[in-house]
C-alpha positions as CSV (number, residue, x, y, z in Angstrom):
1,X,-100.3,-64.1,44.2
2,X,-101.7,-62.1,41.3
3,X,-101.8,-64.6,38.4
4,X,-101.5,-61.9,35.7
5,X,-98.3,-60.5,37.3
6,X,-96.9,-64.0,37.8
7,X,-97.5,-64.9,34.2
8,X,-95.8,-61.8,33.0
9,X,-92.8,-62.3,35.3
10,X,-92.6,-66.0,34.3
11,X,-92.6,-65.1,30.6
12,X,-89.9,-62.5,31.1
13,X,-87.7,-64.8,33.1
14,X,-88.2,-67.7,30.6
15,X,-87.2,-65.4,27.8
16,X,-84.1,-64.0,29.6
17,X,-82.9,-67.5,30.6
18,X,-84.0,-69.2,27.3
19,X,-86.3,-71.6,29.1
20,X,-89.7,-72.9,28.4
21,X,-92.2,-70.9,30.4
22,X,-93.6,-74.1,31.9
23,X,-90.3,-74.6,33.7
24,X,-90.8,-71.2,35.5
25,X,-92.9,-71.9,38.6
26,X,-93.4,-69.9,41.7
27,X,-91.2,-72.2,43.8
28,X,-88.2,-72.3,41.4
29,X,-85.1,-70.6,42.8
30,X,-83.5,-68.2,40.3
31,X,-79.9,-69.2,40.9
32,X,-80.1,-72.8,41.9
33,X,-83.0,-74.2,39.9
34,X,-83.1,-71.9,36.8
35,X,-79.3,-71.4,36.6
36,X,-79.5,-67.6,36.4
37,X,-76.2,-65.8,37.1
38,X,-75.7,-62.3,38.4
39,X,-75.8,-60.7,34.9
40,X,-79.1,-62.5,34.2
41,X,-80.5,-61.2,37.5
42,X,-79.5,-57.6,36.8
43,X,-81.0,-57.6,33.3
44,X,-84.1,-59.3,34.6
45,X,-84.5,-56.6,37.3
46,X,-84.0,-53.8,34.8
47,X,-86.6,-55.4,32.5
48,X,-89.1,-55.8,35.4
49,X,-88.5,-52.2,36.5
50,X,-89.3,-51.0,33.0
51,X,-92.3,-53.3,32.5
52,X,-93.9,-52.6,35.8
53,X,-92.8,-49.0,36.2
54,X,-91.1,-49.5,39.6
55,X,-87.7,-49.4,41.2
56,X,-86.2,-52.5,42.9
57,X,-83.8,-51.3,45.7
58,X,-80.4,-52.9,45.4
59,X,-80.6,-54.2,49.0
60,X,-83.8,-56.1,48.1
61,X,-82.4,-57.9,45.0
62,X,-80.5,-60.5,47.1
63,X,-83.7,-61.3,49.0
64,X,-85.6,-62.3,45.8
65,X,-84.7,-66.0,45.7
66,X,-87.7,-67.5,43.9
67,X,-89.9,-66.6,41.0
68,X,-92.7,-66.3,43.5
69,X,-90.6,-63.8,45.6
70,X,-90.2,-61.6,42.5
71,X,-93.9,-61.7,41.6
72,X,-94.9,-61.0,45.2
73,X,-92.5,-58.1,45.4
74,X,-93.9,-56.5,42.2
75,X,-97.5,-57.0,43.4
76,X,-96.7,-55.3,46.7
77,X,-94.8,-52.4,45.1
78,X,-97.0,-51.5,42.1
């Protein structure tokens, strides 16, 4: 996993969910562990699309379960 991408993703998720960035680790599940809801996820996806200049397909969003999944997806699709 690209550390620079992960750090940026973690910082964005922490800001969105009002968490300390140290709580956002690759294995944390967005819904269960970080308590994100569907609105948080949609805003996060839009922010990530803007930040990394990519498009996340709707069908893929439900497959992004952990912070690591999100970072890996961005790394593979940049």
